N, C-alpha and C positions, 0 to 999 in steps of 0.2 A: 189172062189169069184164069185159073181153074179153082174149083172147090169140091169138097166132099162134106156131106152131113152124115154123122154117125150118132148112134145112141150109146150112152155109157151104161154102166150097171144099174144106175138109178132111173133109167129110161129118159134121161135128160138129153136133148139134142144139142150137138156141138158142131159148129161149122169150121172147117179148116181151109185156108186159102194157100195156094201155092203156084209156082211158075207154070206157064203153059208148056214148058219144055219137059215136064215130068208127066208120065202117064198116070191116070187115075188109079189103076190097079197097083202100081208101085207105091204110090202114096198111101193107099189104104193099108197095105201090108206094113208100112212104117208106123202108121197111126195105131193099128190094132196089133201090137207086138205079141200078145199072148196067143194069137191064132197060129196054128201050125201050117195052114195053107190058105189059098185065096178063097175057097168055098166057105171055110170056117170064118174068115174075116168078113165075108159078105153078110153074115148074120147080124152084124152091127150096123150095116150100111142102110141109110135111109134114102139118100139121093145124091146126085153128082151132076156137074155141068160146068158151064163157063160163066165168068163174070164179065159183063159188058159195061162200058162207060159211054154215056152220051153227054157231050158238052156243047152248049150253045153260047154264043156271044152274050155276055152280060147276064147269064143265068147260072145257077149252081150246077155242078156236074151231077148227073143222075147215074146211079149204079143199079144194075139189076142182074138177076140170075136167070139163066135160060140154057137150053141145049140138052146135051146128054153125054154120057160116058160110053163110048163104044167098047172099051176094054172091060168095063164092069157090067154092061148091058142094063143100065139104069138111066132114067131121065131126071132132069130138073123138075122141081115142083113149082117153078116159076115164082109167083107172088109169095108163096109161103117161105121159100128159101130166101127170097129178097128181104122179107120181114125179119127173118132170123139173122141174116147178114147185117142189116141196119141196127138191130138190137144189140148184136155183139160189138159192132164198132162204136156204138154210143154208150156202152156199159162202162167204158174206161173213164 
């Protein structure tokens, strides 16, 4: 699974999760619909990477963000993105 973090007009960070079969740059263009091109869309971009799952017998599954987006030329912020992911998932 992949993710992108973008800032909205109020400078609020939002994380978007999507399939590993989709490229980060393609998803960014879908998220930032008002952008005319990829470079303009990148102005909203904060970070991007992959979501990893660690599961151990008799323990809860651990999710964490790591890696980078080659198509966007940006890296994960690691723990900061993981905290945003967990806050988003727990907000519902």
